C-alpha positions, 0 to 999 in steps of 0.5 A: 530490469530498469523501470523504463523497460516496463513502461507503456507496453504489454508483456506476454508472460510465462504465467499465461497472462498478458500484463498491460502497463499503461504508465507512459513515463516516470521522470525522476530528476531535477528537470522532471517538471520541464518534461511535463508540457511536452509529455502531456502534449503527446498523450492528452487531447486538449491542453487543459489541466486541473491541478489538485493539491493540499495547502502544503503540496501546493507550496512545494510543487503546485505553483511551479507545476502551474507556472510551467504549464501556463508558460507552455500555453496550457489552460490551468485550473487549481483545486487546493483542498483545505485542512479539515479541523484537527488534521489534513485531507483524507481519501474518503467518499465525502472528500471524493464527492467534494472534489467532483462537485468543484469540477465545472467541466472535465479537463484534458488531464488531471494532475495530482500534486502530492502523494498518498491522499492526493494521489488516491483522490485524483486517481479516483476522480479522474477514473470517474470522469474518464480522463487521464491523470498524471502525478507530481510526487512530493514525498516517497511515502507510499506505493500507489503512484504507479498502481491502478488501486485506490484505498479509500474509506467508504462509509468508514470502512477501509476499501479497495477501488480499482481505477486507472494508473497515471499516464506519468509520474514526475518527481524532483529528487530534491523535493523528495529528499526534503519531504518530512522524514516521517513520510519517507519512513512511511514509504519504507514501511510500505515497501517492506510489506512486500517481504510478507505480502508476496508470500500471502499472495502465493499462499492463495495461489497454492490453496485456492488456485488464484492467479500468481505471477513470479515475474510480477512478484520478482520485479518488486525485488529490484531495489530491495537490496539497497533498502534492506542492506543499507537502510541508513542511506534512506535516513541520511537522505543520500541520493542512492537511498532516496532513489532506491526507495522511490524506485521500490515504491514504483516497482511495487505499484507497477506489479499491482497494475500488471497483475490487476490486484493489490495482492503483490504488495498488500497482505495481512500486514496491511490489515494492521494499519487498516484496522487501526484506521477504522478503530480511530474512526470509531473512537476518535483516537488518532492514528499514524501514517499508513506506511508507518503502521504498515511497517509495524504490521509487517513485523507482526506478520513476519513473526507469524510466519516465523512461528508457522515455520516451526509447526510440524504437524498442525491441528487445524482449528475452526475459524471464528465464524462471527465478527465482534459486533460490539467492537465494530459498532456502526461498521459491523455490517460492512465488516461482516460482509467481508468476513462471510465471503472469506469463510466460504473458502475456509473448508476448501483451504482446510481440506487442501492443507490436510491432504497428504504432505501439503503442509510440509510442502507449503512450509518448505516452499512458500512460508520460508520465503517470508523475511524473518522478523529480525531482518524487518526489525533491523531495517526499520531501526537503522532507517529511523522508521517506526519500529515499536508501538510507541513510535506510532502512538499505539498502546499495547492494549490497542495493538492487541485489540487490533490484532484480535480483530484484523482478520475480520475486515478483508475477504482475502485469505492471509497469514493472519487467517492461517495463524488462526487455523493453526492455533497460533492466534489468538493464543500467542498474540500478546507474546508476539506483541511483547517480543517484537512490537514492544521490544521486551525480548 
């Protein structure tokens, strides 16, 4: 199925839901920006655009976008976010309010010039102001281009905000290929998350009756063959490799938009990255790019699934009923709220898992769908992506602290919670870290 066949339509699905796709167009060619004025003219009432970039993306694509629109007689305003001390802009509540304060009057359309942070900020702001937005991508670094989700830090806690997907995505292959490779490798990490996140999603369907859609889960597979079997093509920045990773990220975002949740592409593996980010906020130890951390988290989650498959007759333990307030410090109140919400469902999950042959059925029909850790590790290695903890600047002890607490930060049930219930965690945490994240086989 091609991307274009999914766009700007409502799909009446066998799962019983109607999946609406508000994204009108995805343009991935050297002429992509030339398409921008006519495209916007079709879907935007007033020819006034507000471009938001950072100092790097303004140079890479912002000036050309501005010139293209002005030549088409569009009114253009530009907000270029400066770098804060010691880093680059972040998507948090403070930056969000700072952008809102710079808007004198709502434009006809917002245009994000960039990828992760810039895309999320503009998506969030445009939703608040109730105006459409488009994105000019500068790197294939994350799967948020076509999704309606924003993942900001709000009062220091990694959160999920539902907003609105863009009307269009524009990217030049030459720009994507020339982006710093760390960004492209981060995109691969985000794409790889699907190999375990979809299994988490189906687990919640089986155990809690939450909506699940095989069609939405399946569209993420469209480019999987290329980046799993030929990850070196991404490292080589070959046209096929760059196309595959960019498509994979867009398919992933569309799946989240269609189902109305981040579940297809974000499960227990993402909690590793979110927890490292939150730890960094507390102790100021730098963290790496989201997708690079997610790749390592995917390897950890895959190793958990691998161990769960070998459990024949589990004896279910009680989940920890308290969070570690000393560890979370000023973030404890917000983490506690997420944890308590999840705990409400645990008795129901335990009863379901203990009934009849449910465990055996789940093991044979759900858990087995997770990609094995050998495949994940091989893909990361051959793609030149972050493969070991040292690649993301994370010590063994810091990783252990993260995996010991990451089950506390989100209300959604994941493989991490299942591993706690079965007794794999916390007992095997150090062993998994040593075997898969440090490479001490």
